[in-house]
N, CA, C and O of each residue as an XYZ file, in Angstrom:
788
protein
N      50.991    -18.961     35.151
C      50.846    -17.811     34.254
C      51.756    -16.696     34.753
O      51.752    -16.373     35.941
N      52.538    -16.106     33.846
C      53.474    -15.058     34.221
C      52.733    -13.754     34.460
O      51.594    -13.573     34.029
N      53.416    -12.842     35.164
C      52.784    -11.542     35.442
C      52.553    -10.767     34.150
O      51.591    -10.007     34.039
N      53.431    -10.959     33.185
C      53.249    -10.283     31.888
C      51.989    -10.795     31.188
O      51.258    -10.000     30.597
N      51.716    -12.106     31.241
C      50.519    -12.686     30.633
C      49.262    -12.212     31.357
O      48.232    -11.961     30.732
N      49.358    -12.092     32.694
C      48.202    -11.623     33.470
C      47.863    -10.183     33.099
O      46.690     -9.846     32.943
N      48.873     -9.336     32.957
C      48.647     -7.935     32.568
C      48.035     -7.870     31.172
O      47.109     -7.094     30.938
N      48.548     -8.683     30.238
C      48.007     -8.694     28.869
C      46.552     -9.143     28.868
O      45.723     -8.575     28.158
N      46.241    -10.169     29.670
C      44.867    -10.661     29.755
C      43.944     -9.603     30.357
O      42.812     -9.433     29.905
N      44.425     -8.899     31.367
C      43.628     -7.839     32.001
C      43.345     -6.717     31.001
O      42.230     -6.199     30.948
N      44.346     -6.347     30.214
C      44.152     -5.288     29.209
C      43.131     -5.718     28.156
O      42.282     -4.926     27.748
N      43.218     -6.974     27.720
C      42.278     -7.498     26.739
C      40.855     -7.479     27.300
O      39.908     -7.122     26.599
N      40.716     -7.864     28.559
C      39.390     -7.872     29.191
C      38.809     -6.470     29.255
O      37.629     -6.274     28.964
N      39.621     -5.495     29.631
C      39.153     -4.107     29.691
C      38.742     -3.615     28.309
O      37.729     -2.929     28.168
N      39.524     -3.964     27.288
C      39.192     -3.552     25.918
C      37.876     -4.166     25.468
O      37.051     -3.493     24.849
N      37.680     -5.442     25.778
C      36.421     -6.099     25.394
C      35.229     -5.487     26.112
O      34.170     -5.310     25.510
N      35.386     -5.164     27.382
C      34.295     -4.536     28.134
C      33.963     -3.153     27.586
O      32.809     -2.726     27.623
N      34.969     -2.459     27.082
C      34.724     -1.129     26.514
C      33.982     -1.215     25.190
O      33.164     -0.350     24.877
N      34.265     -2.268     24.401
C      33.661     -2.414     23.079
C      32.257     -3.025     23.163
O      31.416     -2.747     22.309
N      31.998     -3.844     24.168
C      30.732     -4.564     24.264
C      29.507     -3.651     24.235
O      28.575     -3.937     23.484
N      29.460     -2.560     25.020
C      28.273     -1.696     24.940
C      28.070     -1.103     23.554
O      26.932     -0.917     23.124
N      29.159     -0.804     22.849
C      29.021     -0.263     21.494
C      28.415     -1.300     20.565
O      27.548     -0.989     19.748
N      28.876     -2.526     20.697
C      28.340     -3.589     19.839
C      26.872     -3.835     20.142
O      26.071     -4.006     19.223
N      26.511     -3.855     21.417
C      25.114     -4.060     21.782
C      24.252     -2.890     21.341
O      23.101     -3.082     20.949
N      24.793     -1.685     21.399
C      24.036     -0.495     21.016
C      23.646     -0.511     19.550
O      22.624      0.063     19.173
N      24.460     -1.170     18.711
C      24.159     -1.230     17.285
C      22.884     -2.022     17.021
O      22.243     -1.834     15.987
N      22.508     -2.911     17.950
C      21.338     -3.751     17.754
C      20.138     -3.241     18.546
O      19.134     -3.943     18.667
N      20.231     -2.039     19.080
C      19.129     -1.466     19.833
C      17.983     -1.160     18.867
O      18.121     -0.321     17.977
N      16.850     -1.848     19.047
C      15.769     -1.754     18.072
C      14.838     -0.577     18.301
O      14.061     -0.234     17.410
N      14.892      0.060     19.483
C      13.939      1.149     19.727
C      14.181      2.350     18.808
O      13.336      3.242     18.730
N      15.305      2.383     18.123
C      15.536      3.450     17.146
C      14.611      3.315     15.936
O      14.475      4.253     15.150
N      13.969      2.138     15.784
C      13.006      1.936     14.704
C      11.579      2.335     15.103
O      10.681      2.350     14.261
N      11.373      2.655     16.377
C      10.032      3.046     16.824
C       9.614      4.350     16.157
O      10.431      5.246     15.945
N       8.340      4.440     15.832
C       7.807      5.659     15.223
C       6.824      6.299     16.190
O       5.950      5.631     16.743
N       6.976      7.579     16.382
C       6.085      8.318     17.274
C       5.564      9.537     16.527
O       6.228     10.041     15.621
N       4.390     10.012     16.897
C       3.818     11.170     16.220
C       3.550     10.868     14.759
O       2.909      9.867     14.440
N       4.034     11.725     13.867
C       3.823     11.553     12.429
C       4.856     10.643     11.773
O       4.698     10.274     10.609
N       5.898     10.280     12.489
C       6.999      9.517     11.896
C       6.513      8.171     11.354
O       5.633      7.531     11.929
N       7.110      7.760     10.232
C       6.762      6.484      9.609
C       7.886      6.082      8.664
O       8.730      6.899      8.296
N       7.884      4.825      8.281
C       8.780      4.334      7.243
C       8.001      4.308      5.932
O       6.925      3.714      5.852
N       8.548      4.954      4.908
C       7.831      5.156      3.651
C       8.660      4.622      2.484
O       9.888      4.714      2.484
N       7.974      4.065      1.497
C       8.688      3.618      0.315
C       7.760      3.014     -0.712
O       6.583      2.761     -0.451
N       8.322      2.786     -1.894
C       7.547      2.295     -3.034
C       7.868      0.838     -3.340
O       8.910      0.307     -2.954
N       6.946      0.224     -4.038
C       7.132     -1.126     -4.533
C       8.331     -1.156     -5.474
O       8.473     -0.284     -6.330
N       9.184     -2.149     -5.316
C      10.340     -2.291     -6.200
C       9.846     -2.415     -7.638
O       8.938     -3.195     -7.926
N      10.451     -1.640     -8.537
C       9.968     -1.562     -9.923
C      10.502     -2.708    -10.760
O      11.451     -2.555    -11.529
N       9.872     -3.858    -10.590
C      10.186     -5.037    -11.398
C       8.909     -5.864    -11.468
O       8.265     -6.082    -10.441
N       8.531     -6.325    -12.644
C       7.267     -7.064    -12.785
C       7.115     -8.230    -11.816
O       6.004     -8.546    -11.391
N       8.225     -8.869    -11.466
C       8.146    -10.014    -10.560
C       7.596     -9.621     -9.194
O       7.060    -10.466     -8.476
N       7.723     -8.345     -8.827
C       7.279     -7.883     -7.514
C       5.928     -7.185     -7.572
O       5.507     -6.597     -6.576
N       5.239     -7.232     -8.701
C       3.972     -6.521     -8.853
C       2.769     -7.443     -8.843
O       1.681     -7.039     -8.431
N       2.948     -8.668     -9.291
C       1.809     -9.554     -9.516
C       1.035     -9.810     -8.221
O       1.612    -10.131     -7.183
N      -0.275     -9.659     -8.314
C      -1.139     -9.918     -7.176
C      -1.321     -8.752     -6.236
O      -2.091     -8.848     -5.281
N      -0.621     -7.631     -6.485
C      -0.732     -6.477     -5.597
C      -1.137     -5.189     -6.296
O      -1.592     -4.250     -5.643
N      -0.978     -5.130     -7.610
C      -1.352     -3.916     -8.343
C      -2.198     -4.307     -9.551
O      -2.102     -5.434    -10.035
N      -3.027     -3.380    -10.042
C      -3.867     -3.679    -11.210
C      -3.025     -3.966    -12.450
O      -1.929     -3.428    -12.606
N      -3.544     -4.809    -13.318
C      -2.888     -5.092    -14.591
C      -3.036     -3.891    -15.529
O      -3.978     -3.108    -15.405
N      -2.101     -3.759    -16.460
C      -2.224     -2.767    -17.519
C      -2.095     -1.328    -17.085
O      -2.590     -0.437    -17.775
N      -1.439     -1.066    -15.947
C      -1.216      0.313    -15.503
C       0.274      0.497    -15.211
O       0.682      0.516    -14.050
N       1.088      0.633    -16.264
C       2.537      0.704    -16.071
C       2.989      1.906    -15.251
O       4.068      1.879    -14.658
N       2.175      2.961    -15.210
C       2.568      4.151    -14.455
C       2.116      4.091    -12.998
O       2.369      5.021    -12.232
N       1.446      3.002    -12.610
C       0.925      2.888    -11.252
C       2.065      2.694    -10.264
O       2.933      1.845    -10.465
N       2.059      3.482     -9.199
C       3.094      3.386     -8.175
C       2.417      3.074     -6.842
O       1.614      3.865     -6.348
N       2.742      1.928     -6.269
C       2.192      1.541     -4.980
C       3.210      1.872     -3.896
O       4.347      1.400     -3.926
N       2.787      2.685     -2.946
C       3.653      3.054     -1.832
C       3.069      2.523     -0.533
O       1.862      2.309     -0.418
N       3.943      2.315      0.439
C       3.539      1.826      1.751
C       4.045      2.743      2.851
O       5.101      3.366      2.745
N       3.246      2.799      3.913
C       3.632      3.502      5.136
C       3.578      2.491      6.271
O       2.549      1.852      6.491
N       4.685      2.346      6.993
C       4.775      1.401      8.100
C       5.142      2.147      9.373
O       6.120      2.894      9.407
N       4.350      1.940     10.420
C       4.712      2.433     11.750
C       5.089      1.231     12.602
O       4.587      0.128     12.383
N       5.970      1.441     13.570
C       6.493      0.327     14.365
C       6.553      0.662     15.847
O       6.781      1.808     16.235
N       6.345     -0.361     16.665
C       6.574     -0.308     18.112
C       7.363     -1.562     18.456
O       6.785     -2.615     18.726
N       8.683     -1.444     18.444
C       9.526     -2.633     18.591
C       9.467     -3.222     19.996
O       9.904     -4.356     20.194
N       8.945     -2.497     20.973
C       8.819     -3.068     22.314
C       7.891     -4.283     22.303
O       7.981     -5.147     23.175
N       7.002     -4.344     21.313
C       6.060     -5.461     21.224
C       6.706     -6.739     20.684
O       6.119     -7.817     20.781
N       7.912     -6.624     20.115
C       8.587     -7.823     19.617
C       8.907     -8.787     20.753
O       8.879    -10.003     20.561
N       9.211     -8.253     21.931
C       9.535     -9.114     23.072
C       8.300     -9.771     23.658
O       8.422    -10.670     24.491
N       7.111     -9.347     23.246
C       5.871     -9.924     23.766
C       5.450    -11.170     23.002
O       4.466    -11.814     23.363
N       6.194    -11.520     21.938
C       5.817    -12.684     21.140
C       5.744    -13.956     21.994
O       4.924    -14.835     21.732
N       6.598    -14.049     23.010
C       6.664    -15.281     23.776
C       5.437    -15.505     24.653
O       5.317    -16.559     25.279
N       4.536    -14.550     24.711
C       3.320    -14.719     25.506
C       2.285    -15.584     24.808
O       1.214    -15.833     25.362
N       2.588    -16.049     23.591
C       1.687    -16.891     22.804
C       0.386    -16.207     22.431
O      -0.600    -16.872     22.113
N       0.378    -14.889     22.468
C      -0.783    -14.132     22.007
C      -0.290    -13.137     20.967
O       0.765    -12.528     21.147
N      -1.034    -12.963     19.887
C      -0.592    -12.001     18.872
C      -0.477    -10.593     19.457
O      -1.345    -10.155     20.212
N       0.578     -9.904     19.110
C       0.760     -8.522     19.539
C       0.865     -7.641     18.304
O       1.334     -8.079     17.254
N       0.428     -6.404     18.440
C       0.513     -5.475     17.324
C       1.863     -4.785     17.367
O       2.154     -3.999     18.269
N       2.681     -5.096     16.371
C       4.037     -4.560     16.285
C       4.048     -3.237     15.532
O       4.999     -2.464     15.647
N       2.988     -2.972     14.758
C       2.922     -1.750     13.979
C       1.641     -1.697     13.178
O       0.688     -2.426     13.454
N       1.626     -0.824     12.179
C       0.461     -0.681     11.301
C       0.956     -0.374      9.894
O       1.990      0.266      9.704
N       0.185     -0.848      8.906
C       0.561     -0.702      7.506
C      -0.563     -0.004      6.741
O      -1.733     -0.364      6.868
N      -0.190      0.997      5.947
C      -1.142      1.739      5.120
C      -0.571      1.860      3.716
O       0.622      2.111      3.549
N      -1.417      1.684      2.708
C      -0.976      1.813      1.313
C      -1.584      3.056      0.671
O      -2.534      3.642      1.188
N      -1.015      3.440     -0.462
C      -1.372      4.699     -1.121
C      -2.374      4.535     -2.258
O      -2.566      5.461     -3.047
N      -3.017      3.370     -2.355
C      -3.747      3.039     -3.573
C      -5.269      3.114     -3.447
O      -5.971      2.359     -4.118
N      -5.789      3.995     -2.614
C      -7.238      4.078     -2.409
C      -7.983      4.454     -3.692
O      -9.141      4.072     -3.861
N      -7.339      5.195     -4.598
C      -8.027      5.651     -5.810
C      -7.890      4.688     -6.982
O      -8.801      4.602     -7.806
N      -6.767      3.954     -7.082
C      -6.534      3.124     -8.270
C      -6.149      1.689     -7.965
O      -5.838      0.936     -8.888
N      -6.160      1.287     -6.711
C      -5.673     -0.030     -6.337
C      -6.701     -1.135     -6.461
O      -7.811     -0.924     -6.950
N      -6.313     -2.319     -6.009
C      -7.166     -3.497     -6.130
C      -8.409     -3.425     -5.244
O      -9.389     -4.121     -5.514
N      -8.393     -2.613     -4.208
C      -9.546     -2.480     -3.316
C     -10.293     -1.164     -3.533
O     -11.214     -0.844     -2.782
N      -9.903     -0.401     -4.553
C     -10.488      0.930     -4.758
C     -11.947      0.880     -5.179
O     -12.650      1.883     -5.061
N     -12.421     -0.266     -5.669
C     -13.837     -0.393     -6.016
C     -14.731     -0.165     -4.809
O     -15.878      0.258     -4.957
N     -14.222     -0.440     -3.622
C     -14.952     -0.175     -2.384
C     -14.451      1.069     -1.702
O     -14.650      1.248     -0.501
N     -13.788      1.952     -2.475
C     -13.224      3.194     -1.937
C     -12.259      2.933     -0.777
O     -12.237      3.667      0.210
N     -11.472      1.882     -0.920
C     -10.517      1.533      0.123
C      -9.126      1.359     -0.472
O      -8.968      1.038     -1.650
N      -8.132      1.576      0.366
C      -6.765      1.219      0.017
C      -6.566     -0.260      0.338
O      -7.351     -0.848      1.082
N      -5.537     -0.849     -0.212
C      -5.225     -2.245      0.057
C      -5.017     -2.473      1.560
O      -5.473     -3.473      2.115
N      -4.324     -1.536      2.203
C      -4.131     -1.561      3.655
C      -4.484     -0.189      4.207
O      -4.058      0.830      3.664
N      -5.253     -0.159      5.272
C      -5.652      1.105      5.908
C      -5.403      0.998      7.405
O      -6.253      0.516      8.154
N      -4.231      1.451      7.832
C      -3.818      1.319      9.238
C      -4.028     -0.109      9.725
O      -4.475     -0.337     10.849
N      -3.702     -1.055      8.867
C      -3.890     -2.476      9.176
C      -2.870     -2.916     10.218
O      -1.674     -2.684     10.041
N      -3.321     -3.548     11.304
C      -2.375     -4.000     12.327
C      -1.374     -5.013     11.770
O      -1.741     -5.955     11.069
N      -0.114     -4.794     12.097
C       0.947     -5.751     11.793
C       1.060     -6.625     13.045
O       1.572     -6.190     14.077
N       0.573     -7.866     12.934
C       0.414     -8.737     14.103
C       1.534     -9.769     14.161
O       1.725    -10.545     13.224
N       2.263     -9.771     15.256
C       3.311    -10.762     15.445
C       2.749    -12.170     15.464
O       1.570    -12.374     15.754
N       3.599    -13.143     15.151
C       3.197    -14.553     15.131
C       3.956    -15.248     16.265
O       5.059    -15.750     16.049
N       3.379    -15.282     17.469
C       4.124    -15.791     18.632
C       4.550    -17.241     18.503
O       5.561    -17.632     19.086
N       3.812    -18.051     17.758
C       4.165    -19.465     17.616
C       5.544    -19.644     16.989
O       6.226    -20.631     17.263
N       5.960    -18.685     16.142
C       7.269    -18.805     15.494
C       8.411    -18.661     16.483
O       9.528    -19.097     16.203
N       8.150    -18.056     17.637
C       9.190    -17.929     18.657
C       9.669    -19.293     19.145
O      10.775    -19.408     19.674
N       8.848    -20.322     18.971
C       9.184    -21.668     19.433
C       9.674    -22.548     18.283
O       9.762    -23.767     18.426
N       9.991    -21.938     17.156
C      10.400    -22.679     15.971
C      11.755    -22.168     15.495
O      12.083    -20.994     15.667
N      12.537    -23.063     14.896
C      13.855    -22.646     14.413
C      13.759    -21.599     13.308
O      14.746    -20.927     13.008
N      12.590    -21.455     12.703
C      12.412    -20.424     11.680
C      12.710    -19.033     12.237
O      13.149    -18.149     11.501
N      12.470    -18.838     13.544
C      12.703    -17.524     14.148
C      14.187    -17.189     14.252
O      14.536    -16.036     14.509
N      15.067    -18.171     14.059
C      16.502    -17.927     14.169
C      17.178    -17.737     12.818
O      18.393    -17.549     12.755
N      16.407    -17.784     11.742
C      17.007    -17.631     10.421
C      17.676    -16.269     10.279
O      17.153    -15.260     10.752
N      18.824    -16.247      9.629
C      19.517    -14.994      9.334
C      19.289    -14.675      7.863
O      19.493    -15.526      6.997
N      18.866    -13.449      7.584
C      18.520    -13.072      6.210
C      19.595    -12.214      5.552
O      19.311    -11.472      4.612
N      20.811    -12.311      6.037
C      21.898    -11.610      5.375
C      22.574    -10.585      6.260
O      22.099    -10.262      7.349
N      23.685    -10.087      5.773
C      24.447     -9.067      6.487
C      23.648     -7.777      6.591
O      22.841     -7.463      5.716
N      23.871     -7.053      7.639
C      23.246     -5.744      7.786
C      21.832     -5.770      8.321
O      21.169     -4.733      8.343
N      21.342     -6.938      8.761
C      20.007     -7.045      9.332
C      20.120     -7.083     10.853
O      20.797     -7.953     11.402
N      19.462     -6.147     11.539
C      19.425     -6.177     12.995
C      18.355     -7.134     13.497
O      18.544     -7.798     14.516
N      17.238     -7.209     12.792
C      16.126     -8.073     13.213
C      15.254     -8.377     12.006
O      15.020     -7.513     11.161
N      14.776     -9.612     11.932
C      13.816    -10.023     10.910
C      12.679    -10.731     11.630
O      12.922    -11.593     12.475
N      11.448    -10.381     11.307
C      10.327    -11.084     11.930
C       9.164    -11.211     10.955
O       8.978    -10.385     10.062
N       8.392    -12.270     11.156
C       7.203    -12.530     10.361
C       5.976    -11.979     11.083
O       5.925    -11.951     12.313
N       4.994    -11.545     10.306
C       3.765    -11.010     10.897
C       2.605    -11.222      9.936
O       2.804    -11.410      8.736
N       1.398    -11.189     10.475
C       0.167    -11.194      9.675
C      -0.294     -9.760      9.483
O      -0.196     -8.940     10.396
N      -0.800     -9.458      8.286
C      -1.401     -8.145      8.009
C      -2.659     -8.380      7.191
O      -2.616     -9.053      6.162
N      -3.782     -7.828      7.644
C      -5.058     -8.021      6.953
C      -5.300     -6.910      5.943
O      -5.285     -5.728      6.286
N      -5.522     -7.301      4.698
C      -5.905     -6.339      3.666
C      -7.377     -5.976      3.850
O      -8.140     -6.732      4.451
N      -7.764     -4.826      3.334
C      -9.170     -4.419      3.434
C     -10.079     -5.266      2.557
O     -11.270     -5.383      2.848
N      -9.542     -5.869      1.471
C     -10.413     -6.629      0.576
C      -9.829     -7.948      0.094
O     -10.533     -8.725     -0.551
N      -8.554     -8.226      0.387
C      -7.922     -9.419     -0.172
C      -7.525    -10.447      0.879
O      -6.743    -11.349      0.582
N      -8.032    -10.338      2.076
C      -7.710    -11.317      3.107
C      -6.384    -11.022      3.788
O      -5.880     -9.900      3.747
N      -5.836    -12.043      4.409
C      -4.626    -11.891      5.221
C      -3.377    -12.170      4.389
O      -3.328    -13.125      3.614
N      -2.375    -11.322      4.567
C      -1.086    -11.519      3.914
C      -0.038    -11.828      4.982
O      -0.203    -11.495      6.156
N       1.037    -12.471      4.545
C       2.174    -12.735      5.415
C       3.231    -11.683      5.120
O       3.583    -11.448      3.964
N       3.733    -11.051      6.175
C       4.766    -10.025      6.013
C       6.069    -10.526      6.618
O       6.077    -11.164      7.671
N       7.160    -10.230      5.939
C       8.488    -10.410      6.501
C       9.086     -9.014      6.615
O       9.335     -8.352      5.608
N       9.314     -8.572      7.846
C       9.827     -7.229      8.109
C      11.290     -7.354      8.527
O      11.618     -8.069      9.473
N      12.157     -6.652      7.814
C      13.591     -6.675      8.103
C      14.036     -5.287      8.541
O      13.939     -4.322      7.783
N      14.526     -5.200      9.780
C      15.052     -3.944     10.314
C      16.546     -3.925     10.024
O      17.304     -4.734     10.557
N      16.956     -2.995      9.176
C      18.337     -2.978      8.689
C      19.222     -2.112      9.573
O      18.771     -1.115     10.135
N      20.468     -2.497      9.689
C      21.407     -1.806     10.560
C      21.539     -0.330     10.201
O      21.771      0.501     11.079
N      21.393      0.002      8.916
C      21.548      1.404      8.499
C      20.315      2.248      8.814
O      20.304      3.447      8.537
N      19.266      1.632      9.395
C      18.093      2.384      9.826
C      16.910      2.299      8.897
O      15.857      2.860      9.203
N      17.038      1.614      7.764
C      15.919      1.441      6.836
C      15.198      0.129      7.132
O      15.626     -0.653      7.980
N      14.099     -0.095      6.417
C      13.306     -1.311      6.605
C      13.014     -1.926      5.238
O      12.679     -1.217      4.289
N      13.143     -3.237      5.146
C      12.669     -3.980      3.976
C      11.359     -4.649      4.368
O      11.256     -5.258      5.432
N      10.372     -4.532      3.508
C       9.077     -5.157      3.751
C       8.759     -6.084      2.590
O       8.715     -5.659      1.435
N       8.540     -7.346      2.902
C       8.132     -8.327      1.899
C       6.734     -8.816      2.249
O       6.466     -9.184      3.393
N       5.850     -8.818      1.263
C       4.477     -9.263      1.471
C       4.205    -10.477      0.602
O       4.532    -10.489     -0.585
N       3.606    -11.492      1.196
C       3.240    -12.722      0.501
C       1.721    -12.853      0.567
O       1.140    -12.897      1.652
N       1.085    -12.916     -0.598
C      -0.377    -13.052     -0.638
C      -0.730    -14.438     -1.141
O      -0.564    -14.722     -2.327
N      -1.215    -15.308     -0.265
C      -1.581    -16.656     -0.715
C      -2.893    -16.642     -1.481
O      -3.751    -15.792     -1.243
N      -3.043    -17.571     -2.387
C      -4.288    -17.741     -3.133
C      -4.282    -19.124     -3.759
O      -3.226    -19.698     -4.023
N      -5.469    -19.646     -3.989
C      -5.578    -20.932     -4.679
C      -5.048    -20.796     -6.107
O      -4.962    -19.691     -6.643
N      -4.697    -21.922     -6.711
C      -4.219    -21.903     -8.091
C      -5.277    -21.253     -8.973
O      -6.378    -21.786     -9.112
N      -4.953    -20.101     -9.573
C      -5.979    -19.369    -10.322
C      -6.109    -19.864    -11.756
O      -5.158    -20.419    -12.305
N      -7.265    -19.670    -12.364
C      -7.391    -19.985    -13.790
C      -6.568    -18.992    -14.608
O      -6.212    -17.927    -14.104
N      -6.261    -19.324    -15.861
C      -5.396    -18.453    -16.682
C      -5.916    -17.027    -16.813
O      -5.115    -16.097    -16.912
N      -7.233    -16.825    -16.815
C      -7.783    -15.481    -17.020
C      -7.996    -14.710    -15.723
O      -8.592    -13.633    -15.747
N      -7.532    -15.226    -14.602
C      -7.757    -14.562    -13.308
C      -7.083    -13.202    -13.270
O      -5.992    -13.022    -13.811
N      -7.734    -12.258    -12.635
C      -7.166    -10.925    -12.450
C      -6.221    -10.899    -11.266
O      -6.095    -11.894    -10.551
N      -5.554     -9.775    -11.048
C      -4.546     -9.696     -9.983
C      -5.117     -9.923     -8.587
O      -4.404    -10.411     -7.711
N      -6.376     -9.583     -8.360
C      -6.967     -9.781     -7.038
C      -7.101    -11.260     -6.705
O      -7.070    -11.643     -5.536
N      -7.250    -12.101     -7.745
C      -7.425    -13.537     -7.524
C      -6.102    -14.303     -7.563
O      -6.060    -15.472     -7.180
N      -5.030    -13.669     -8.016
C      -3.750    -14.361     -8.144
C      -2.943    -14.256     -6.851
O      -3.067    -13.275     -6.118
N      -2.117    -15.263     -6.573
C      -1.188    -15.096     -5.449
C      -0.203    -13.986     -5.785
O      -0.027    -13.636     -6.951
N       0.432    -13.438     -4.767
C       1.333    -12.329     -5.040
C       2.497    -12.248     -4.074
O       2.477    -12.792     -2.970
N       3.516    -11.537     -4.546
C       4.698    -11.248     -3.737
C       5.105     -9.828     -4.042
O       5.156     -9.429     -5.206
N       5.399     -9.054     -2.997
C       5.791     -7.660     -3.197
C       6.966     -7.325     -2.284
O       7.059     -7.821     -1.162
N       7.848     -6.487     -2.777
C       9.025     -6.062     -2.023
C       9.079     -4.542     -1.999
O       8.968     -3.885     -3.035
N       9.253     -3.991     -0.790
C       9.333     -2.545     -0.598
C      10.585     -2.213      0.204
O      10.927     -2.914      1.157
N      11.270     -1.128     -0.194
C      12.351     -0.557      0.611
C      11.818      0.723      1.235
O      11.395      1.637      0.528
N      11.841      0.784      2.558
C      11.227      1.893      3.287
C      12.281      2.690      4.032
O      13.182      2.126      4.653
N      12.157      4.020      3.961
C      13.049      4.921      4.684
C      12.247      5.750      5.677
O      11.090      6.087      5.428
N      12.859      6.066      6.777
C      12.184      6.818      7.829
C      11.942      8.259      7.397
O      12.824      8.907      6.832
N      10.742      8.750      7.669
C      10.405     10.147      7.430
C       9.660     10.655      8.658
O       8.584     10.152      8.985
N      10.216     11.631      9.328
C       9.623     12.143     10.570
C       8.288     12.867     10.319
O       7.518     13.072     11.257
N       8.011     13.251      9.077
C       6.775     13.966      8.769
C       5.726     13.062      8.137
O       4.704     13.557      7.662
N       5.947     11.773      8.119
C       4.979     10.854      7.529
C       5.202     10.675      6.043
O       6.202     11.136      5.492
N       4.259     10.000      5.396
C       4.425      9.617      3.990
C       3.544     10.395      3.027
O       3.652     10.202      1.816
N       2.686     11.255      3.517
C       1.840     12.065      2.638
C       0.565     11.381      2.212
O      -0.128     11.882      1.326
N       0.230     10.258      2.807
C      -1.072      9.616      2.508
C      -1.553      8.892      3.750
O      -2.622      8.282      3.735
């Protein structure tokens, strides 16, 4: 190897070492942590396909909002094979939602529980598209509708996508939304003062 090639290689190595911390810093997840009143807030995507099973029928003006708090340090605890609380989920529907008959919101500071078993499965390595820093699955218990599956996506731009899957047996044609399976999609933005509910 010539001295000119050695100098070029040394310069390339120095450049890569300078860029590496910047690249790693972009994936630093603690920027998603919420402390004090801070939370990620947002509404259900306004499309009928994302409403079924999560909101009452026949209320076109109904707006379901979610508040998500996060502690990303708990994501690394998944490998302990014990569920860890990664955050908490609260909904805005205590007065008109599916659980309001019991004076409850669909979610009331419900623990977002990591699923450690997925750490040992190739499902944990799935990539959900460009601009995602981290995607993870979790269990979240509703106050009246049982356990839902959550897919939480931490986006590079600092926002969060929340997808909720509500399993249910095949319902009869006349079943109401509480008895039907459901899927919901929320886009959440950080608010240092909380979500107002």
